[in-house]
PDB file of N, CA, C and O in Angstrom:
ATOM      1  N   MET A   1       7.252  -4.320  26.350  1.00  0.00           N
ATOM      2  CA  MET A   1       6.561  -4.247  25.054  1.00  0.00           C
ATOM      3  C   MET A   1       7.422  -4.048  23.846  1.00  0.00           C
ATOM      4  O   MET A   1       7.057  -4.427  22.734  1.00  0.00           O
ATOM      5  N   TRP A   2       8.612  -3.428  24.075  1.00  0.00           N
ATOM      6  CA  TRP A   2       9.491  -3.372  22.975  1.00  0.00           C
ATOM      7  C   TRP A   2      10.088  -4.844  22.722  1.00  0.00           C
ATOM      8  O   TRP A   2      10.499  -5.173  21.609  1.00  0.00           O
ATOM      9  N   LEU A   3      10.106  -5.675  23.792  1.00  0.00           N
ATOM     10  CA  LEU A   3      10.503  -7.105  23.499  1.00  0.00           C
ATOM     11  C   LEU A   3       9.653  -7.774  22.614  1.00  0.00           C
ATOM     12  O   LEU A   3      10.167  -8.452  21.725  1.00  0.00           O
ATOM     13  N   LEU A   4       8.388  -7.693  22.712  1.00  0.00           N
ATOM     14  CA  LEU A   4       7.304  -8.261  21.958  1.00  0.00           C
ATOM     15  C   LEU A   4       7.536  -7.622  20.327  1.00  0.00           C
ATOM     16  O   LEU A   4       7.471  -8.333  19.325  1.00  0.00           O
ATOM     17  N   GLY A   5       7.747  -6.502  20.312  1.00  0.00           N
ATOM     18  CA  GLY A   5       8.053  -5.897  18.968  1.00  0.00           C
ATOM     19  C   GLY A   5       9.224  -6.500  18.272  1.00  0.00           C
ATOM     20  O   GLY A   5       9.205  -6.818  17.082  1.00  0.00           O
ATOM     21  N   ALA A   6      10.276  -6.649  19.094  1.00  0.00           N
ATOM     22  CA  ALA A   6      11.493  -7.259  18.548  1.00  0.00           C
ATOM     23  C   ALA A   6      11.339  -8.855  18.164  1.00  0.00           C
ATOM     24  O   ALA A   6      12.029  -9.399  17.303  1.00  0.00           O
ATOM     25  N   ALA A   7      10.456  -9.430  18.840  1.00  0.00           N
ATOM     26  CA  ALA A   7      10.310 -10.884  18.692  1.00  0.00           C
ATOM     27  C   ALA A   7       9.475 -10.964  17.420  1.00  0.00           C
ATOM     28  O   ALA A   7       9.681 -11.945  16.706  1.00  0.00           O
ATOM     29  N   VAL A   8       8.611 -10.123  17.053  1.00  0.00           N
ATOM     30  CA  VAL A   8       7.725 -10.128  15.912  1.00  0.00           C
ATOM     31  C   VAL A   8       8.582  -9.787  14.746  1.00  0.00           C
ATOM     32  O   VAL A   8       8.346 -10.337  13.670  1.00  0.00           O
ATOM     33  N   ALA A   9       9.529  -8.955  14.851  1.00  0.00           N
ATOM     34  CA  ALA A   9      10.462  -8.493  13.884  1.00  0.00           C
ATOM     35  C   ALA A   9      11.270  -9.596  13.441  1.00  0.00           C
ATOM     36  O   ALA A   9      11.465  -9.846  12.251  1.00  0.00           O
ATOM     37  N   VAL A  10      11.791 -10.324  14.505  1.00  0.00           N
ATOM     38  CA  VAL A  10      12.685 -11.515  14.206  1.00  0.00           C
ATOM     39  C   VAL A  10      11.906 -12.681  13.550  1.00  0.00           C
ATOM     40  O   VAL A  10      12.526 -13.386  12.753  1.00  0.00           O
ATOM     41  N   VAL A  11      10.660 -12.940  13.800  1.00  0.00           N
ATOM     42  CA  VAL A  11       9.928 -13.904  13.210  1.00  0.00           C
ATOM     43  C   VAL A  11       9.624 -13.452  11.850  1.00  0.00           C
ATOM     44  O   VAL A  11       9.681 -14.305  10.964  1.00  0.00           O
ATOM     45  N   ALA A  12       9.310 -12.241  11.536  1.00  0.00           N
ATOM     46  CA  ALA A  12       9.020 -11.805  10.162  1.00  0.00           C
ATOM     47  C   ALA A  12      10.219 -11.987   9.333  1.00  0.00           C
ATOM     48  O   ALA A  12      10.071 -12.435   8.196  1.00  0.00           O
ATOM     49  N   VAL A  13      11.450 -11.675   9.792  1.00  0.00           N
ATOM     50  CA  VAL A  13      12.795 -11.743   9.103  1.00  0.00           C
ATOM     51  C   VAL A  13      13.001 -13.324   8.665  1.00  0.00           C
ATOM     52  O   VAL A  13      13.410 -13.703   7.567  1.00  0.00           O
ATOM     53  N   ALA A  14      12.601 -14.204   9.845  1.00  0.00           N
ATOM     54  CA  ALA A  14      12.855 -15.552   9.513  1.00  0.00           C
ATOM     55  C   ALA A  14      11.849 -16.207   8.534  1.00  0.00           C
ATOM     56  O   ALA A  14      12.173 -17.225   7.923  1.00  0.00           O
ATOM     57  N   VAL A  15      10.627 -15.631   8.377  1.00  0.00           N
ATOM     58  CA  VAL A  15       9.776 -16.031   7.430  1.00  0.00           C
ATOM     59  C   VAL A  15      10.169 -15.785   6.124  1.00  0.00           C
ATOM     60  O   VAL A  15      10.158 -16.651   5.250  1.00  0.00           O
ATOM     61  N   VAL A  16      10.613 -14.318   5.915  1.00  0.00           N
ATOM     62  CA  VAL A  16      11.152 -13.830   4.659  1.00  0.00           C
ATOM     63  C   VAL A  16      12.262 -14.759   4.190  1.00  0.00           C
ATOM     64  O   VAL A  16      12.233 -15.200   3.041  1.00  0.00           O
ATOM     65  N   ALA A  17      13.276 -15.086   5.067  1.00  0.00           N
ATOM     66  CA  ALA A  17      14.378 -15.955   4.679  1.00  0.00           C
ATOM     67  C   ALA A  17      13.921 -17.213   4.141  1.00  0.00           C
ATOM     68  O   ALA A  17      14.313 -17.677   3.070  1.00  0.00           O
ATOM     69  N   LEU A  18      13.073 -17.759   4.917  1.00  0.00           N
ATOM     70  CA  LEU A  18      12.405 -19.018   4.475  1.00  0.00           C
ATOM     71  C   LEU A  18      11.743 -19.123   3.214  1.00  0.00           C
ATOM     72  O   LEU A  18      11.811 -20.065   2.424  1.00  0.00           O
ATOM     73  N   ALA A  19      10.995 -17.899   3.088  1.00  0.00           N
ATOM     74  CA  ALA A  19      10.324 -17.754   1.609  1.00  0.00           C
ATOM     75  C   ALA A  19      11.377 -17.796   0.573  1.00  0.00           C
ATOM     76  O   ALA A  19      11.280 -18.508  -0.427  1.00  0.00           O
ATOM     77  N   VAL A  20      12.428 -16.994   0.833  1.00  0.00           N
ATOM     78  CA  VAL A  20      13.419 -16.814  -0.312  1.00  0.00           C
ATOM     79  C   VAL A  20      14.030 -18.109  -0.539  1.00  0.00           C
ATOM     80  O   VAL A  20      14.298 -18.435  -1.696  1.00  0.00           O
ATOM     81  N   ARG A  21      14.295 -18.927   0.483  1.00  0.00           N
ATOM     82  CA  ARG A  21      14.971 -20.178   0.335  1.00  0.00           C
ATOM     83  C   ARG A  21      14.031 -21.162  -0.531  1.00  0.00           C
ATOM     84  O   ARG A  21      14.443 -21.864  -1.454  1.00  0.00           O
ATOM     85  N   LEU A  22      12.804 -21.100  -0.113  1.00  0.00           N
ATOM     86  CA  LEU A  22      11.881 -22.019  -0.692  1.00  0.00           C
ATOM     87  C   LEU A  22      11.021 -21.517  -1.838  1.00  0.00           C
ATOM     88  O   LEU A  22       9.909 -21.996  -2.058  1.00  0.00           O
ATOM     89  N   GLN A  23      11.570 -20.517  -2.582  1.00  0.00           N
ATOM     90  CA  GLN A  23      10.964 -19.818  -3.561  1.00  0.00           C
ATOM     91  C   GLN A  23      10.634 -20.632  -4.814  1.00  0.00           C
ATOM     92  O   GLN A  23       9.639 -20.454  -5.516  1.00  0.00           O
ATOM     93  N   HIS A  24      11.606 -21.562  -5.014  1.00  0.00           N
ATOM     94  CA  HIS A  24      11.485 -22.422  -6.282  1.00  0.00           C
ATOM     95  C   HIS A  24      10.639 -23.623  -6.080  1.00  0.00           C
ATOM     96  O   HIS A  24      10.442 -24.419  -6.997  1.00  0.00           O
ATOM     97  N   ASP A  25      10.101 -23.776  -4.807  1.00  0.00           N
ATOM     98  CA  ASP A  25       9.446 -24.995  -4.498  1.00  0.00           C
ATOM     99  C   ASP A  25       7.785 -24.641  -4.314  1.00  0.00           C
ATOM    100  O   ASP A  25       7.318 -24.268  -3.237  1.00  0.00           O
ATOM    101  N   ARG A  26       7.131 -24.789  -5.319  1.00  0.00           N
ATOM    102  CA  ARG A  26       5.636 -24.253  -5.310  1.00  0.00           C
ATOM    103  C   ARG A  26       4.882 -25.188  -4.306  1.00  0.00           C
ATOM    104  O   ARG A  26       3.827 -24.787  -3.814  1.00  0.00           O
ATOM    105  N   GLU A  27       5.346 -26.329  -4.008  1.00  0.00           N
ATOM    106  CA  GLU A  27       4.544 -27.131  -2.919  1.00  0.00           C
ATOM    107  C   GLU A  27       4.509 -26.480  -1.550  1.00  0.00           C
ATOM    108  O   GLU A  27       3.664 -26.753  -0.698  1.00  0.00           O
ATOM    109  N   ASN A  28       5.433 -25.649  -1.408  1.00  0.00           N
ATOM    110  CA  ASN A  28       5.603 -24.920   0.049  1.00  0.00           C
ATOM    111  C   ASN A  28       4.750 -23.638  -0.002  1.00  0.00           C
ATOM    112  O   ASN A  28       4.589 -22.959   1.012  1.00  0.00           O
ATOM    113  N   ASP A  29       4.199 -23.310  -1.197  1.00  0.00           N
ATOM    114  CA  ASP A  29       3.502 -22.051  -1.133  1.00  0.00           C
ATOM    115  C   ASP A  29       2.199 -21.955  -0.093  1.00  0.00           C
ATOM    116  O   ASP A  29       1.874 -20.930   0.507  1.00  0.00           O
ATOM    117  N   LEU A  30       1.549 -23.203  -0.014  1.00  0.00           N
ATOM    118  CA  LEU A  30       0.460 -23.209   0.780  1.00  0.00           C
ATOM    119  C   LEU A  30       0.907 -23.169   2.233  1.00  0.00           C
ATOM    120  O   LEU A  30       0.299 -22.469   3.043  1.00  0.00           O
ATOM    121  N   ARG A  31       1.911 -23.874   2.565  1.00  0.00           N
ATOM    122  CA  ARG A  31       2.437 -23.846   3.948  1.00  0.00           C
ATOM    123  C   ARG A  31       2.858 -22.550   4.369  1.00  0.00           C
ATOM    124  O   ARG A  31       2.595 -22.178   5.513  1.00  0.00           O
ATOM    125  N   LEU A  32       3.604 -21.679   3.421  1.00  0.00           N
ATOM    126  CA  LEU A  32       4.083 -20.372   3.720  1.00  0.00           C
ATOM    127  C   LEU A  32       2.790 -19.413   3.962  1.00  0.00           C
ATOM    128  O   LEU A  32       2.841 -18.522   4.810  1.00  0.00           O
ATOM    129  N   ALA A  33       1.714 -19.626   3.234  1.00  0.00           N
ATOM    130  CA  ALA A  33       0.558 -18.879   3.186  1.00  0.00           C
ATOM    131  C   ALA A  33      -0.132 -19.176   4.764  1.00  0.00           C
ATOM    132  O   ALA A  33      -0.597 -18.267   5.452  1.00  0.00           O
ATOM    133  N   MET A  34      -0.104 -20.403   5.121  1.00  0.00           N
ATOM    134  CA  MET A  34      -0.573 -20.856   6.340  1.00  0.00           C
ATOM    135  C   MET A  34       0.170 -20.148   7.524  1.00  0.00           C
ATOM    136  O   MET A  34      -0.376 -19.622   8.493  1.00  0.00           O
ATOM    137  N   LEU A  35       1.504 -20.230   7.275  1.00  0.00           N
ATOM    138  CA  LEU A  35       2.481 -19.605   8.383  1.00  0.00           C
ATOM    139  C   LEU A  35       2.188 -18.213   8.480  1.00  0.00           C
ATOM    140  O   LEU A  35       2.006 -17.703   9.585  1.00  0.00           O
ATOM    141  N   ALA A  36       2.121 -17.501   7.346  1.00  0.00           N
ATOM    142  CA  ALA A  36       1.885 -16.023   7.407  1.00  0.00           C
ATOM    143  C   ALA A  36       0.517 -15.568   8.111  1.00  0.00           C
ATOM    144  O   ALA A  36       0.390 -14.596   8.856  1.00  0.00           O
ATOM    145  N   ALA A  37      -0.455 -16.452   7.731  1.00  0.00           N
ATOM    146  CA  ALA A  37      -1.761 -16.198   8.431  1.00  0.00           C
ATOM    147  C   ALA A  37      -1.730 -16.533  10.067  1.00  0.00           C
ATOM    148  O   ALA A  37      -2.395 -15.901  10.888  1.00  0.00           O
ATOM    149  N   GLU A  38      -0.932 -17.526  10.358  1.00  0.00           N
ATOM    150  CA  GLU A  38      -0.669 -17.814  11.823  1.00  0.00           C
ATOM    151  C   GLU A  38       0.008 -16.582  12.482  1.00  0.00           C
ATOM    152  O   GLU A  38      -0.321 -16.108  13.569  1.00  0.00           O
ATOM    153  N   ILE A  39       0.998 -16.130  11.677  1.00  0.00           N
ATOM    154  CA  ILE A  39       1.917 -14.977  12.413  1.00  0.00           C
ATOM    155  C   ILE A  39       0.938 -13.732  12.455  1.00  0.00           C
ATOM    156  O   ILE A  39       1.022 -12.907  13.364  1.00  0.00           O
ATOM    157  N   HIS A  40       0.075 -13.634  11.510  1.00  0.00           N
ATOM    158  CA  HIS A  40      -0.912 -12.341  11.488  1.00  0.00           C
ATOM    159  C   HIS A  40      -1.778 -12.493  12.742  1.00  0.00           C
ATOM    160  O   HIS A  40      -1.946 -11.578  13.548  1.00  0.00           O
ATOM    161  N   ALA A  41      -2.371 -13.838  12.860  1.00  0.00           N
ATOM    162  CA  ALA A  41      -3.079 -13.952  14.094  1.00  0.00           C
ATOM    163  C   ALA A  41      -2.447 -13.665  15.324  1.00  0.00           C
ATOM    164  O   ALA A  41      -3.006 -12.986  16.185  1.00  0.00           O
ATOM    165  N   PHE A  42      -1.277 -14.157  15.465  1.00  0.00           N
ATOM    166  CA  PHE A  42      -0.531 -14.075  16.639  1.00  0.00           C
ATOM    167  C   PHE A  42      -0.383 -12.632  17.018  1.00  0.00           C
ATOM    168  O   PHE A  42      -0.536 -12.235  18.173  1.00  0.00           O
ATOM    169  N   ARG A  43      -0.046 -11.778  15.890  1.00  0.00           N
ATOM    170  CA  ARG A  43       0.185 -10.294  16.127  1.00  0.00           C
ATOM    171  C   ARG A  43      -1.008  -9.691  16.669  1.00  0.00           C
ATOM    172  O   ARG A  43      -0.965  -8.844  17.561  1.00  0.00           O
ATOM    173  N   ARG A  44      -2.165 -10.152  16.097  1.00  0.00           N
ATOM    174  CA  ARG A  44      -3.398  -9.499  16.569  1.00  0.00           C
ATOM    175  C   ARG A  44      -3.634  -9.794  18.023  1.00  0.00           C
ATOM    176  O   ARG A  44      -4.030  -8.914  18.787  1.00  0.00           O
ATOM    177  N   VAL A  45      -3.408 -10.956  18.390  1.00  0.00           N
ATOM    178  CA  VAL A  45      -3.625 -11.444  19.809  1.00  0.00           C
ATOM    179  C   VAL A  45      -2.654 -10.656  20.751  1.00  0.00           C
ATOM    180  O   VAL A  45      -3.024 -10.126  21.799  1.00  0.00           O
ATOM    181  N   ALA A  46      -1.372 -10.633  20.268  1.00  0.00           N
ATOM    182  CA  ALA A  46      -0.314 -10.005  21.042  1.00  0.00           C
ATOM    183  C   ALA A  46      -0.728  -8.530  21.273  1.00  0.00           C
ATOM    184  O   ALA A  46      -0.527  -8.030  22.379  1.00  0.00           O
ATOM    185  N   ARG A  47      -1.300  -7.809  20.274  1.00  0.00           N
ATOM    186  CA  ARG A  47      -1.757  -6.508  20.414  1.00  0.00           C
ATOM    187  C   ARG A  47      -2.770  -6.408  21.424  1.00  0.00           C
ATOM    188  O   ARG A  47      -2.709  -5.470  22.219  1.00  0.00           O
ATOM    189  N   ARG A  48      -3.693  -7.250  21.496  1.00  0.00           N
ATOM    190  CA  ARG A  48      -4.805  -7.299  22.463  1.00  0.00           C
ATOM    191  C   ARG A  48      -4.278  -7.329  23.837  1.00  0.00           C
ATOM    192  O   ARG A  48      -4.731  -6.607  24.725  1.00  0.00           O
ATOM    193  N   ARG A  49      -3.325  -8.162  24.006  1.00  0.00           N
ATOM    194  CA  ARG A  49      -2.792  -8.396  25.435  1.00  0.00           C
ATOM    195  C   ARG A  49      -1.892  -7.400  25.983  1.00  0.00           C
ATOM    196  O   ARG A  49      -1.672  -7.360  27.193  1.00  0.00           O
ATOM    197  N   VAL A  50      -1.279  -6.473  25.039  1.00  0.00           N
ATOM    198  CA  VAL A  50      -0.506  -5.435  25.643  1.00  0.00           C
ATOM    199  C   VAL A  50      -1.245  -4.213  26.078  1.00  0.00           C
ATOM    200  O   VAL A  50      -0.639  -3.281  26.606  1.00  0.00           O
TER     201      VAL A  50
END
């Protein structure tokens, strides 16, 4: 279970780093929003399985 938490934390850090890198590019805003929604959905599913 702690491994799942660590994986979610790593993904969250990667998304933040990607967002900072692409901050100047407005075209990627929609992609980042979709990615955040996918991560949120993944976390909900992961919580149900544990």
